[in-house]
N, C-alpha and C positions, 0 to 999 in steps of 0.2 A: 504494501500498500504506501511507503515511503517512495518507492522508487514511485510510481504512479505520478504522486504530488509532486513530485522534483519533476519530473518531466514533462508535468503540467504548467509549471512555473515556468519551465526553460522555453517551451512552445509560447506561453504570451510573452516575455522577455522577446523573444525572436520579432514574434507579432508587431511591439509595440517599436522596434525597430524598423522595420520595415515603412511602418508605418509614419514615423519620421524623416526616412528617406525619400518616399513619396512625396512629402509636404513639401521637403529641400527641391525634389525636379518642379512639383507646381510651380513653387515661387519662383524658382530660375527660369522654367517658361515665360511667366508673366513678366517678370524684369526685362528679358529677353524681346518682349512683344511689344515691351511699353519704349525700349530702347529704341530698336529698328522702326517704329510707328515714329518718334519724334525724329529722327533722323531723316528718315523718308520724308517726315511733311515741313523738316526745316524748325522743327522747334528746338533748337542748340540748347538755348537756355535751359528750358525743359530737362532734354537729357544730361546735363550735367548736374542735375541732383542724383542719377542714377550713379556716376562716378564716384568712387570710392574716397570717402573725405582725405583720407591720407593724401591722395593724389592733387585732389581739389585743391588742398593748404597749399600744398608744395609750389603747386604748378596750376595756380589761376587762368582761368581764357581771358586772354587780353581782349581789347575793345577792336584791338586790326582786326583779331581772329572773327570775332563776332559779325564784323563788317563785312569781312570774305564771304561769309556765310549767305550774307545777303544778294551776293553776285551770283550763287550757283542755284540748281534746280536737281534736286535727286530726284532722278525718274526710275530707278531701279535698286531693291535691295535685298539680294538674293542669299541666301545660305546654302555656299555649297559645299560645307563639309563640317562637321562638328563633334565633340568628345567632351564627354561628363566624367567626372570622379566625385560622386554627389557623397559618398564616404570620407573621401580628402578634401572635399570641401572647394573643389577646384572644375571650371569648365573652361572649353574654348569653340569658338568659332570661327571659319573661313567665310568672309563675306565679301560679294560681288557687289561695289555700288556704281550705278550710272548717274552719273555726272552731267548736267548740259549749263553752259555758259551761258546766263540770262543776254549777256550783251551781242553775243557774236553765234547763239545758240548749236554751237559745236558742242557733238556730247562726247563723252570719255568714258571708259569704262577704270575704276580702281579697285586694286583689292586690300581688304582690310580682315586682320586678324584682332577678333575680340576675346579680351582672356576674361575670365569672372573668377572671384570671391566669394566664399562663405563666409558670413560673420554670425559668429554662434552668439555674441553678446544680444547684438541688435538682429539677428533670426533676418537676415537678409542678404542678397547678393547685392556684390560691391564690383561695377564694372571698373578693372585696372589697368585697361591699355590706354583710356583717355580716348577723345575724340578722333574720328581719323582724319590723318594728312591725306584731304582732297587734293592739294596742291603740290605733293611730292616732284621733286624734277622740274617746277616749271616756276 
């Protein structure tokens, strides 16, 4: 009987662990959806709220960077590959972003790698890669 009770306790603990990992995965999905929507619709100031506070404080977005975002339109935001380690608290997505220059109407494609970390204290996923550099090499 003791062995049965011990097995039941172990099963309940295992199920509780699965539930927390599933919640963590759901939260990651919601954060990534919010991030991609903000970037897709040019809500850069709102997107910065999803960036890791440590990174945000160390490298705040400048007025020049915000102004540059006003000169482009994002035409596509595609997930082309991703990986997750929910138990380890990390995730990454490779993204392809279509960018249109509002003045020349020229479109180009930029690749970007998002990296995410789980903040156990806050119970939230933070983006650790910062804003995509849509002007690299230009």
